[in-house]
Phi, psi and omega in degrees: 000317181291327177293319180302312178296326182288321183295313181297314181300318180291326178296315181297313184302312183289322178295313179294321179296315176294321176300318179291331175292322180288334176281328180288327189244141177226129182257130179228142174253125182244150184282143174274125181276333184203136178234126182219144184289147181240130177238155171233148179270121177239157174262127182250136177263121184248124179281147167212156184254139179231142178265121175250124181261121182251124182282147170209157182255143176232154179261126184225154174296134182285150176276125179257130177247133179269125182265152179298334185274000181298325183276352181290345183293336183282149187285320184206111179288333185263016182286148179257118186248188183296322181296325179289320175301312179301316178296320178298316181296316177297324179296319180295319184291320175295319181295329180297331179292340188255137173070185182217151177066228180299327175300321179291326178295316179292325179293324178292314181296313178301319184288321179295314178295310179298323176291323175296317180294315179297314183293323179291320176295320180299317181301311180300313185297319182296318182297315178293317177293329181289334181266347181252123182273120181265005178289149177286132174252150180248138184236160180269132180234133175274127173236170183235136177251120184270140182221129175270126182238136174275120178244168180230145171236150182252131183234146173270135181223148170266127177243135182288132175261313184167198179248137176266118181260117183260130180221170174239127177228125178054042173083353182256147173264131183228162175217149177225137177270133176226170183279337180234154172291143181247155174260337177222151177240133177273126177241131183249124178260139176245131179258134178240142180252000000 
């Protein structure tokens, strides 16, 4: 019996509640007189990459170029100096040690000429080497280090929001934003006692 009473009470409660709800709310559909797209202007942050080159110095061996005018500093490459005379004299002394008769004379002349040539060549090489520095020199060289940096620019954009549906209800003008244009708008009236 108790269970029966509970079931009846709950049926009455839900039935009366749904009946009172239907009395409290009334649904009306009204015609839309105009439907137009609605946009809003927004600011968008757009990233972009930029390469920044930063200079820095490095120390490197210098490239040495021999110029043709390097040898021109001497006054006379073909001059016969004291060293040439001494070389010729030593050549004659050495040539005198070789052979007999006419052969000795030829050996003296050949020794003198050879001694003069060797002494003159040695003098020129010494003079040139003394003026040209063979040590490695170092120079400063500018190089660049590239770095990629992300920067931002701001752009204005129009973004679609939806459609503004304009309608008149009870003499007043209203609008409702929807995702699509509508021909009718549903209005729910609530009655209060």
